[in-house]
DSSP file (Angstrom, degrees, kcal/mol; ACC not computed):
  #  RESIDUE AA STRUCTURE BP1 BP2  ACC     N-H-->O    O-->H-N    N-H-->O    O-->H-N    TCO  KAPPA ALPHA  PHI   PSI    X-CA   Y-CA   Z-CA
    1    1 A M              0   0    0      0, 0.0     2,-0.2     0, 0.0    31,-0.1   0.000 360.0 360.0 360.0 129.1  -63.6  106.7 -140.8
    2    2 A K        -     0   0    0     29,-0.4    31,-3.1    71,-0.1     2,-0.4  -0.513 360.0-139.3 -74.2 138.4  -59.8  107.4 -140.5
    3    3 A R  E     -a   33   0A   0     -2,-0.2    71,-2.6    29,-0.2    72,-1.5  -0.831  16.5-164.7 -99.6 136.2  -58.5  110.2 -142.6
    4    4 A V  E     -ab  34  75A   0     29,-2.7    31,-2.8    -2,-0.4     2,-0.4  -0.980  12.2-140.6-128.7 123.0  -55.2  109.7 -144.4
    5    5 A F  E     -ab  35  76A   0     70,-2.5    72,-2.9    -2,-0.5     2,-0.7  -0.646  14.1-142.1 -80.5 131.6  -53.1  112.5 -145.9
    6    6 A I  E     - b   0  77A   0     29,-2.6     2,-0.4    -2,-0.4    32,-0.2  -0.871  23.3-176.9 -98.2 115.4  -51.4  111.6 -149.3
    7    7 A S  E     + b   0  78A   0     70,-3.1    72,-2.9    -2,-0.7    80,-0.1  -0.899  17.2 131.1-113.4 139.8  -47.9  113.2 -149.4
    8    8 A G        -     0   0    0     -2,-0.4    72,-0.1    70,-0.2    -2,-0.0  -0.962  57.0 -63.7-176.3 165.3  -45.6  113.0 -152.4
    9    9 A P        +     0   0    0      0, 0.0     3,-0.1     0, 0.0    75,-0.1  -0.308  45.0 159.2 -64.3 139.1  -43.4  115.0 -154.7
   10   10 A I    >   +     0   0    0      1,-0.1     3,-3.1     5,-0.0     6,-0.2   0.627  48.5  87.2-120.0 -54.1  -45.0  117.6 -156.9
   11   11 A Q  T 3  S+     0   0    0      1,-0.3    -1,-0.1     2,-0.2    75,-0.0  -0.302 109.6   7.5 -57.9 123.2  -42.3  120.1 -157.9
   12   12 A G  T 3  S+     0   0    0     -2,-0.1    -1,-0.3    39,-0.1     3,-0.1   0.345 126.9  67.1  85.3  -6.2  -40.7  118.7 -161.1
   13   13 A M    X   +     0   0    0     -3,-3.1     3,-2.7     1,-0.1    -2,-0.2  -0.014  54.4 131.9-130.2  27.6  -43.4  116.0 -161.3
   14   14 A E  T 3  S+     0   0    0      1,-0.3     3,-0.3    -4,-0.1    -3,-0.1   0.805  79.4  43.9 -54.2 -32.5  -46.4  118.1 -162.0
   15   15 A D  T 3  S+     0   0    0      1,-0.2    -1,-0.3    -5,-0.1     3,-0.1   0.300 105.6  66.3 -95.3   8.8  -47.4  115.8 -164.9
   16   16 A K    <   +     0   0    0     -3,-2.7     3,-0.3    -6,-0.2    -1,-0.2  -0.433  57.2 119.7-127.8  58.0  -46.7  112.6 -163.0
   17   17 A Q    >>  +     0   0    0     -3,-0.3     3,-1.8     1,-0.2     4,-0.6   0.250  33.9 109.8-106.2  11.4  -49.3  112.7 -160.2
   18   18 A A  H >>  +     0   0    0      1,-0.3     4,-1.7     2,-0.2     3,-0.7   0.767  65.7  73.5 -60.4 -25.5  -51.1  109.4 -161.1
   19   19 A Y  H 3> S+     0   0    0     -3,-0.3     4,-2.6     1,-0.2    -1,-0.3   0.827  89.1  61.1 -57.8 -30.2  -49.7  107.8 -158.0
   20   20 A R  H <> S+     0   0    0     -3,-1.8     4,-2.8     1,-0.2    -1,-0.2   0.888 102.5  49.5 -64.9 -39.1  -52.2  109.9 -156.0
   21   21 A D  H <X S+     0   0    0     -3,-0.7     4,-2.5    -4,-0.6    -1,-0.2   0.900 111.2  50.0 -65.9 -40.1  -55.1  108.2 -157.7
   22   22 A K  H  X S+     0   0    0     -4,-1.7     4,-2.0     2,-0.2    -2,-0.2   0.941 114.6  42.9 -63.4 -47.4  -53.6  104.8 -157.0
   23   23 A I  H  X S+     0   0    0     -4,-2.6     4,-2.4     1,-0.2    -2,-0.2   0.928 114.3  51.3 -64.9 -44.4  -53.1  105.5 -153.3
   24   24 A G  H  X S+     0   0    0     -4,-2.8     4,-2.4    -5,-0.2    -2,-0.2   0.900 109.0  50.5 -59.6 -42.4  -56.5  107.2 -153.0
   25   25 A A  H  X S+     0   0    0     -4,-2.5     4,-2.5     1,-0.2    -1,-0.2   0.896 110.5  49.7 -64.2 -40.6  -58.3  104.2 -154.6
   26   26 A L  H  X S+     0   0    0     -4,-2.0     4,-1.5     2,-0.2    -1,-0.2   0.903 110.1  51.2 -64.2 -40.4  -56.5  101.8 -152.2
   27   27 A L  H  <>S+     0   0    0     -4,-2.4     5,-3.0     1,-0.2     3,-0.4   0.945 112.2  45.2 -61.8 -47.7  -57.5  104.0 -149.2
   28   28 A V  H ><5S+     0   0    0     -4,-2.4     3,-1.8     1,-0.2    -2,-0.2   0.910 107.8  58.9 -62.0 -42.5  -61.2  104.1 -150.3
   29   29 A K  H 3<5S+     0   0    0     -4,-2.5    -1,-0.2     1,-0.3    -2,-0.2   0.842 111.3  41.2 -55.6 -35.4  -61.1  100.3 -151.0
   30   30 A Y  T 3<5S-     0   0    0     -4,-1.5    -1,-0.3    -3,-0.4    -2,-0.2   0.166 125.4 -95.6-105.2  18.0  -60.2   99.7 -147.3
   31   31 A G  T < 5S+     0   0    0     -3,-1.8   -29,-0.4     1,-0.3     2,-0.3   0.702  79.4 129.0  85.8  21.1  -62.5  102.2 -145.7
   32   32 A Y      < -     0   0    0     -5,-3.0    -1,-0.3    -6,-0.2   -29,-0.2  -0.741  56.4-125.6-104.7 156.6  -60.2  105.2 -145.3
   33   33 A E  E     -a    3   0A   0    -31,-3.1   -29,-2.7    -2,-0.3     2,-0.2  -0.902  26.2-140.4-100.4 114.8  -60.9  108.8 -146.4
   34   34 A P  E     -a    4   0A   0      0, 0.0     2,-0.5     0, 0.0   -29,-0.2  -0.529  10.6-162.3 -74.9 139.3  -58.1  110.2 -148.6
   35   35 A V  E     +a    5   0A   0    -31,-2.8   -29,-2.6    -2,-0.2    38,-0.0  -0.960  15.3 179.3-119.4 108.9  -57.0  113.8 -148.0
   36   36 A D    >>  -     0   0    0     -2,-0.5     3,-1.4   -31,-0.2     4,-0.6  -0.923  23.2-163.8-120.3 108.6  -55.0  114.8 -151.1
   37   37 A P  H >> S+     0   0    0      0, 0.0     4,-2.8     0, 0.0     3,-0.6   0.754  87.7  72.0 -62.1 -22.7  -53.7  118.4 -151.3
   38   38 A W  H 3> S+     0   0    0      1,-0.2     4,-2.5   -32,-0.2     5,-0.2   0.848  87.7  62.7 -60.6 -33.8  -53.2  117.9 -155.1
   39   39 A R  H <4 S+     0   0    0     -3,-1.4    -1,-0.2     1,-0.2     4,-0.2   0.872 114.8  32.5 -59.6 -36.9  -57.0  118.1 -155.5
   40   40 A R  H << S+     0   0    0     -3,-0.6     3,-0.5    -4,-0.6     4,-0.3   0.860 124.6  43.3 -84.0 -40.1  -56.9  121.6 -154.2
   41   41 A E  H >X S+     0   0    0     -4,-2.8     4,-1.7     1,-0.2     3,-1.0   0.659  87.4  83.3 -89.3 -17.3  -53.5  122.7 -155.5
   42   42 A K  H 3X S+     0   0    0     -4,-2.5     4,-2.7     1,-0.3     5,-0.2   0.796  85.6  63.2 -60.7 -25.5  -53.4  121.3 -159.0
   43   43 A V  H 3> S+     0   0    0     -3,-0.5     4,-1.5     1,-0.2    -1,-0.3   0.910 103.8  47.9 -62.3 -41.2  -55.3  124.4 -160.2
   44   44 A L  H <> S+     0   0    0     -3,-1.0     4,-0.8    -4,-0.3    -2,-0.2   0.915 113.6  47.1 -64.1 -43.1  -52.4  126.5 -159.1
   45   45 A Y  H >< S+     0   0    0     -4,-1.7     3,-0.6     1,-0.2    -2,-0.2   0.914 114.4  45.0 -67.1 -43.6  -49.9  124.3 -160.9
   46   46 A R  H 3< S+     0   0    0     -4,-2.7    -1,-0.2     1,-0.2    -2,-0.2   0.758 104.1  64.4 -74.4 -23.9  -51.8  124.1 -164.1
   47   47 A A  H 3< S+     0   0    0     -4,-1.5     2,-0.4    -5,-0.2    -1,-0.2   0.762  88.0  82.7 -70.8 -23.8  -52.5  127.8 -164.1
   48   48 A Q    <<  -     0   0    0     -4,-0.8     5,-0.1    -3,-0.6     6,-0.0  -0.670  67.1-156.6 -85.5 133.6  -48.8  128.5 -164.5
   49   49 A L  S    S+     0   0    0     -2,-0.4     2,-0.3     3,-0.0    -1,-0.1   0.601  73.4  40.0 -85.6 -11.4  -47.5  128.3 -168.1
   50   50 A N  S >  S-     0   0    0      1,-0.0     3,-0.8     0, 0.0    -2,-0.1  -0.796  89.2-103.9-131.9 174.8  -43.9  127.6 -167.1
   51   51 A R  T 3  S+     0   0    0     -2,-0.3     3,-0.4     1,-0.2   -39,-0.1   0.395 107.3  79.3 -79.6   3.9  -42.0  125.6 -164.6
   52   52 A D  T >   +     0   0    0      1,-0.2     3,-1.5     2,-0.1    -1,-0.2   0.166  55.9 115.2 -94.0  16.5  -41.3  128.8 -162.6
   53   53 A W  G X   +     0   0    0     -3,-0.8     3,-2.2     1,-0.3    -1,-0.2   0.760  57.6  74.3 -61.9 -26.6  -44.7  128.8 -161.1
   54   54 A W  G >  S+     0   0    0     -3,-0.4     3,-1.2     1,-0.3    -1,-0.3   0.812  88.4  61.4 -57.9 -30.0  -43.3  128.3 -157.5
   55   55 A R  G <  S+     0   0    0     -3,-1.5    -1,-0.3     1,-0.2    -2,-0.2   0.626 101.7  53.4 -72.0 -11.2  -42.3  131.9 -157.5
   56   56 A H  G <  S+     0   0    0     -3,-2.2    -1,-0.2    -4,-0.2    -2,-0.2   0.282  90.7  86.4-107.8   9.1  -45.9  133.0 -157.9
   57   57 A V  S <  S-     0   0    0     -3,-1.2     3,-0.1    -4,-0.2   -13,-0.0  -0.934  83.9-118.1-112.5 130.3  -47.4  131.1 -154.9
   58   58 A P     >  -     0   0    0      0, 0.0     4,-2.2     0, 0.0     3,-0.2  -0.544  27.9-157.3 -67.3 105.9  -47.5  132.6 -151.4
   59   59 A P  H  > S+     0   0    0      0, 0.0     4,-2.6     0, 0.0     5,-0.3   0.853  83.7  54.4 -57.9 -41.7  -45.3  129.9 -149.6
   60   60 A K  H  > S+     0   0    0      1,-0.2     4,-2.4     2,-0.2     5,-0.1   0.936 113.5  41.0 -61.0 -46.8  -46.6  130.5 -146.1
   61   61 A D  H  > S+     0   0    0     -3,-0.2     4,-2.2     2,-0.2    -1,-0.2   0.896 113.7  54.8 -66.8 -40.0  -50.2  130.1 -147.0
   62   62 A F  H  X S+     0   0    0     -4,-2.2     4,-1.3     1,-0.2    -2,-0.2   0.935 114.6  38.3 -58.8 -50.5  -49.4  127.1 -149.2
   63   63 A I  H  X S+     0   0    0     -4,-2.6     4,-2.6     1,-0.2     5,-0.2   0.876 110.8  60.1 -70.9 -39.3  -47.6  125.2 -146.5
   64   64 A K  H  X S+     0   0    0     -4,-2.4     4,-2.4    -5,-0.3    -2,-0.2   0.907 104.1  50.3 -56.7 -44.1  -50.0  126.3 -143.8
   65   65 A R  H  X S+     0   0    0     -4,-2.2     4,-2.2     1,-0.2    -1,-0.2   0.918 110.9  48.9 -62.1 -43.4  -52.9  124.6 -145.6
   66   66 A D  H  X S+     0   0    0     -4,-1.3     4,-2.2     1,-0.2    -2,-0.2   0.922 112.0  48.1 -63.2 -43.5  -51.0  121.4 -146.0
   67   67 A L  H  X S+     0   0    0     -4,-2.6     4,-2.4     1,-0.2    -1,-0.2   0.880 110.1  52.2 -66.7 -37.0  -50.0  121.3 -142.4
   68   68 A E  H  X S+     0   0    0     -4,-2.4     4,-1.5    -5,-0.2    -1,-0.2   0.893 108.4  51.8 -64.0 -38.9  -53.6  122.0 -141.3
   69   69 A D  H  < S+     0   0    0     -4,-2.2     3,-0.3     2,-0.2    -2,-0.2   0.925 109.2  49.5 -61.7 -44.0  -54.7  119.1 -143.4
   70   70 A I  H >< S+     0   0    0     -4,-2.2     3,-1.8     1,-0.2    -2,-0.2   0.914 107.0  55.6 -61.5 -42.6  -52.1  116.8 -141.8
   71   71 A D  H 3< S+     0   0    0     -4,-2.4    -1,-0.2     1,-0.3    -2,-0.2   0.843 106.2  52.2 -57.8 -33.4  -53.4  117.9 -138.3
   72   72 A G  T 3< S+     0   0    0     -4,-1.5    -1,-0.3    -3,-0.3     2,-0.2   0.385 100.7  82.1 -85.1   4.3  -56.9  116.9 -139.3
   73   73 A C    <   -     0   0    0     -3,-1.8   -69,-0.2    -4,-0.2     3,-0.1  -0.679  67.3-145.0-109.2 162.5  -55.8  113.4 -140.4
   74   74 A D  S    S+     0   0    0    -71,-2.6    26,-1.7    -2,-0.2     2,-0.3   0.690  83.7   7.2 -91.9 -24.7  -55.1  110.2 -138.5
   75   75 A A  E     -bc   4 100A   0    -72,-1.5   -70,-2.5    24,-0.2     2,-0.4  -0.939  61.4-138.5-152.3 167.7  -52.2  109.0 -140.7
   76   76 A L  E     -bc   5 101A   0     24,-2.4    26,-2.6    -2,-0.3     2,-0.6  -1.000   4.5-156.8-135.6 135.1  -50.0  110.1 -143.6
   77   77 A I  E     -bc   6 102A   0    -72,-2.9   -70,-3.1    -2,-0.4     2,-0.6  -0.968  14.0-160.6-109.0 119.6  -48.8  108.1 -146.6
   78   78 A A  E     -bc   7 103A   0     24,-2.9    26,-3.2    -2,-0.6     2,-0.7  -0.890   2.5-157.2-101.7 122.5  -45.5  109.5 -148.0
   79   79 A Y  E     + c   0 104A   0    -72,-2.9    26,-0.2    -2,-0.6     3,-0.2  -0.892  16.3 175.2-100.3 116.5  -44.8  108.4 -151.6
   80   80 A L  E     + c   0 105A   0     24,-3.5    26,-2.0    -2,-0.7    27,-0.6  -0.703  22.4 151.3-126.8  79.5  -41.0  108.8 -152.2
   81   81 A P  S    S+     0   0    0      0, 0.0     2,-0.3     0, 0.0    -1,-0.1   0.708  88.4   0.3 -74.6 -18.3  -39.9  107.5 -155.7
   82   82 A R  S    S-     0   0    0     -3,-0.2    25,-0.1    25,-0.1     2,-0.1  -0.938 104.2 -66.9-154.9 168.0  -37.2  110.1 -155.3
   83   83 A L        -     0   0    0     -2,-0.3     2,-0.3    -3,-0.1    -3,-0.0  -0.370  49.4-179.7 -64.2 141.4  -36.2  112.6 -152.7
   84   84 A S     >  -     0   0    0      1,-0.1     4,-2.5   -75,-0.1     5,-0.2  -0.944  24.0-152.5-145.4 119.0  -38.6  115.4 -152.2
   85   85 A A  H  > S+     0   0    0     -2,-0.3     4,-2.3     1,-0.2     5,-0.2   0.928  98.9  47.7 -58.0 -47.0  -38.1  118.2 -149.7
   86   86 A G  H  > S+     0   0    0      1,-0.2     4,-2.5     2,-0.2    -1,-0.2   0.915 112.1  48.5 -62.5 -44.3  -41.8  118.8 -149.2
   87   87 A T  H  > S+     0   0    0      1,-0.2     4,-2.4     2,-0.2    -1,-0.2   0.916 112.3  48.9 -63.5 -43.2  -42.7  115.2 -148.8
   88   88 A C  H  X S+     0   0    0     -4,-2.5     4,-2.4     2,-0.2    -1,-0.2   0.889 111.6  49.6 -64.3 -38.6  -39.9  114.7 -146.2
   89   89 A M  H  X S+     0   0    0     -4,-2.3     4,-2.7    -5,-0.2    -2,-0.2   0.905 111.4  48.5 -66.7 -40.6  -41.0  117.8 -144.3
   90   90 A E  H  X S+     0   0    0     -4,-2.5     4,-2.7     2,-0.2    -2,-0.2   0.891 111.5  50.3 -65.7 -38.7  -44.6  116.5 -144.2
   91   91 A L  H  X S+     0   0    0     -4,-2.4     4,-2.2     2,-0.2    -2,-0.2   0.938 112.4  46.8 -61.6 -48.1  -43.4  113.1 -143.1
   92   92 A F  H  X S+     0   0    0     -4,-2.4     4,-2.3     2,-0.2    -2,-0.2   0.926 113.8  48.0 -59.0 -48.0  -41.4  114.7 -140.3
   93   93 A Y  H  X S+     0   0    0     -4,-2.7     4,-1.8     1,-0.2    -2,-0.2   0.926 110.6  50.7 -61.6 -46.8  -44.3  117.0 -139.2
   94   94 A A  H  <>S+     0   0    0     -4,-2.7     5,-2.6     1,-0.2    -1,-0.2   0.913 111.0  48.8 -59.4 -43.4  -46.8  114.1 -139.2
   95   95 A K  H ><5S+     0   0    0     -4,-2.2     3,-1.6     1,-0.2    -1,-0.2   0.914 109.7  51.6 -64.0 -42.9  -44.6  112.0 -137.0
   96   96 A L  H 3<5S+     0   0    0     -4,-2.3    -1,-0.2     1,-0.3    -2,-0.2   0.826 107.5  54.1 -61.8 -30.9  -44.0  114.9 -134.6
   97   97 A R  T 3<5S-     0   0    0     -4,-1.8    -1,-0.3    -5,-0.2    -2,-0.2   0.362 121.8-107.5 -86.8   5.2  -47.8  115.3 -134.4
   98   98 A G  T < 5 +     0   0    0     -3,-1.6    -3,-0.2     1,-0.2     2,-0.2   0.689  67.8 149.4  80.9  19.0  -48.2  111.7 -133.4
   99   99 A K      < -     0   0    0     -5,-2.6     2,-0.3    -6,-0.2    -1,-0.2  -0.537  54.8-107.1 -83.2 151.1  -49.7  110.5 -136.7
  100  100 A K  E     -c   75   0A   0    -26,-1.7   -24,-2.4    -2,-0.2     2,-0.5  -0.619  40.8-155.7 -70.9 133.7  -49.2  107.0 -138.1
  101  101 A T  E     -c   76   0A   0     -2,-0.3    19,-1.6   -26,-0.2    18,-1.3  -0.965  17.5-178.6-123.7 131.2  -46.8  107.2 -141.0
  102  102 A I  E     -cd  77 120A   0    -26,-2.6   -24,-2.9    -2,-0.5     2,-0.5  -0.993  11.1-160.7-124.4 129.7  -46.4  104.9 -143.9
  103  103 A T  E     -cd  78 121A   0     17,-2.9    19,-2.9    -2,-0.4     2,-0.8  -0.951  13.3-157.2-118.0 127.4  -43.8  105.5 -146.6
  104  104 A V  E     +cd  79 122A   0    -26,-3.2   -24,-3.5    -2,-0.5     2,-0.5  -0.892  31.3 179.2 -95.7 105.5  -43.7  104.0 -150.0
  105  105 A C  E     +c   80   0A   0     17,-2.7   -26,-0.1    -2,-0.8    -2,-0.1  -0.937  31.1 170.4-124.6 118.9  -40.0  104.3 -150.8
  106  106 A R        +     0   0    0    -26,-2.0     2,-0.3    -2,-0.5    -1,-0.1   0.305  46.6 119.5-102.6   6.2  -38.3  103.2 -153.9
  107  107 A I        -     0   0    0    -27,-0.6   -25,-0.1     1,-0.1    -2,-0.1  -0.586  63.7-138.7 -74.8 131.0  -35.0  104.9 -152.9
  108  108 A K  S    S+     0   0    0     -2,-0.3    -1,-0.1     1,-0.3    -3,-0.0   0.923  93.9  16.3 -59.9 -49.6  -32.3  102.3 -152.6
  109  109 A N  S    S-     0   0    0     -3,-0.0    -1,-0.3     0, 0.0    -3,-0.0  -0.755  86.9-158.9-125.2  83.3  -30.6  103.7 -149.5
  110  110 A P        -     0   0    0      0, 0.0     5,-0.0     0, 0.0    -5,-0.0  -0.231  28.8 -93.3 -66.0 152.9  -33.1  106.1 -147.8
  111  111 A S    >>  -     0   0    0      1,-0.1     4,-2.0     4,-0.0     3,-0.7  -0.252  29.4-118.4 -58.2 146.3  -31.9  108.7 -145.4
  112  112 A P  H 3> S+     0   0    0      0, 0.0     4,-2.9     0, 0.0     5,-0.2   0.808 116.2  63.6 -55.9 -28.2  -32.0  107.8 -141.7
  113  113 A W  H 3> S+     0   0    0      2,-0.2     4,-1.5     1,-0.2     5,-0.0   0.886 103.9  45.5 -63.8 -38.9  -34.5  110.7 -141.4
  114  114 A I  H <4 S+     0   0    0     -3,-0.7     4,-0.4     2,-0.2    -1,-0.2   0.924 114.6  48.2 -68.8 -44.7  -36.9  108.9 -143.6
  115  115 A I  H >< S+     0   0    0     -4,-2.0     3,-1.1     1,-0.2    -2,-0.2   0.934 112.7  46.9 -61.8 -48.4  -36.4  105.6 -141.8
  116  116 A V  H 3< S+     0   0    0     -4,-2.9    -1,-0.2     1,-0.2    -2,-0.2   0.829 114.1  47.0 -66.6 -33.0  -36.8  107.0 -138.3
  117  117 A H  T 3< S+     0   0    0     -4,-1.5     2,-0.5    -5,-0.2    -1,-0.2   0.360  97.0  85.1 -94.5   6.7  -40.0  109.0 -139.2
  118  118 A S    <   -     0   0    0     -3,-1.1   -16,-0.2    -4,-0.4     3,-0.2  -0.936  55.0-166.8-109.0 122.9  -41.7  106.1 -140.9
  119  119 A D  S    S+     0   0    0    -18,-1.3     2,-0.4    -2,-0.5   -17,-0.2   0.871  86.3  15.9 -69.5 -36.3  -43.7  103.7 -138.8
  120  120 A V  E     -d  102   0A   0    -19,-1.6   -17,-2.9     2,-0.0     2,-0.5  -1.000  68.4-162.3-138.2 136.1  -43.8  101.4 -141.9
  121  121 A I  E     +d  103   0A   0     -2,-0.4     2,-0.3   -19,-0.2   -17,-0.2  -0.988  13.5 178.1-119.6 127.7  -41.8  101.4 -145.1
  122  122 A V  E     -d  104   0A   0    -19,-2.9   -17,-2.7    -2,-0.5     3,-0.1  -0.872  28.2-139.9-123.0 159.3  -43.0   99.5 -148.1
  123  123 A R  S    S-     0   0    0     -2,-0.3     2,-0.3   -19,-0.2   -19,-0.1   0.675  75.4  -7.1 -93.0 -19.1  -41.4   99.3 -151.6
  124  124 A G  S  > S-     0   0    0      1,-0.0     4,-1.9   -18,-0.0     5,-0.1  -0.917  81.0 -76.1-162.5-174.5  -44.6   99.5 -153.7
  125  125 A F  H  > S+     0   0    0     -2,-0.3     4,-2.6     1,-0.2     5,-0.1   0.801 118.6  57.8 -70.4 -30.9  -48.3   99.6 -154.0
  126  126 A R  H  > S+     0   0    0      2,-0.2     4,-1.8     1,-0.2    -1,-0.2   0.937 110.1  44.3 -64.1 -44.7  -48.9   95.8 -153.4
  127  127 A E  H  > S+     0   0    0      1,-0.2     4,-2.0     2,-0.2    -2,-0.2   0.896 112.2  53.4 -65.3 -38.9  -47.1   96.1 -150.1
  128  128 A L  H  X S+     0   0    0     -4,-1.9     4,-2.6     1,-0.2     5,-0.2   0.922 105.9  53.3 -60.5 -43.6  -49.0   99.2 -149.3
  129  129 A E  H  X S+     0   0    0     -4,-2.6     4,-2.5     1,-0.2    -1,-0.2   0.898 106.5  52.6 -59.6 -40.8  -52.3   97.4 -150.0
  130  130 A S  H  X S+     0   0    0     -4,-1.8     4,-1.8     2,-0.2    -1,-0.2   0.907 110.0  48.4 -61.2 -42.0  -51.3   94.7 -147.5
  131  131 A V  H  X S+     0   0    0     -4,-2.0     4,-1.4     1,-0.2    -2,-0.2   0.927 113.3  46.8 -64.4 -45.1  -50.7   97.3 -144.8
  132  132 A L  H  < S+     0   0    0     -4,-2.6     4,-0.2     1,-0.2    -2,-0.2   0.878 109.3  54.7 -65.5 -37.3  -54.0   99.0 -145.5
  133  133 A K  H  < S+     0   0    0     -4,-2.5    -1,-0.2     1,-0.2    -2,-0.2   0.887 108.3  49.0 -63.0 -39.4  -55.9   95.7 -145.5
  134  134 A E  H  < S-     0   0    0     -4,-1.8    -1,-0.2    -5,-0.2    -2,-0.2   0.788 120.8-111.1 -70.4 -28.2  -54.5   94.9 -142.1
  135  135 A G     <        0   0    0     -4,-1.4    -2,-0.1    -5,-0.1    -1,-0.1   0.117 360.0 360.0 106.3 140.6  -55.5   98.3 -140.8
  136  136 A I              0   0    0     -4,-0.2   -36,-0.1    -3,-0.1    -1,-0.1   0.348 360.0 360.0-121.1 360.0  -53.7  101.4 -139.7
């Protein structure tokens, strides 16, 4: 079973992570194993009472775990409803590591960096489902 890392913005969207469930359900439906760092990290986010929680997380360890997860996957799906430094870095890293990359991008004119590091770009979940159905 192919493992697929789910990448997407968290900072500033802590209460808007439902997209992860949608992507995860599509992955399971088509026989993939979702790897979602939010499942591990949401405890950290929810434990902080304010939006300043980033200052209380050891950045090196935090990023190291995500990159190790990407290394253990066959592909990465990047969800980009808006620009996200972390999501773009994970997309870049996955591409450098030879992973298949699929980007769900609602940005009108995405950066050339997003375009070049995405094997496939789709505009929404229906298009994503078609790609997953065909196989990655």
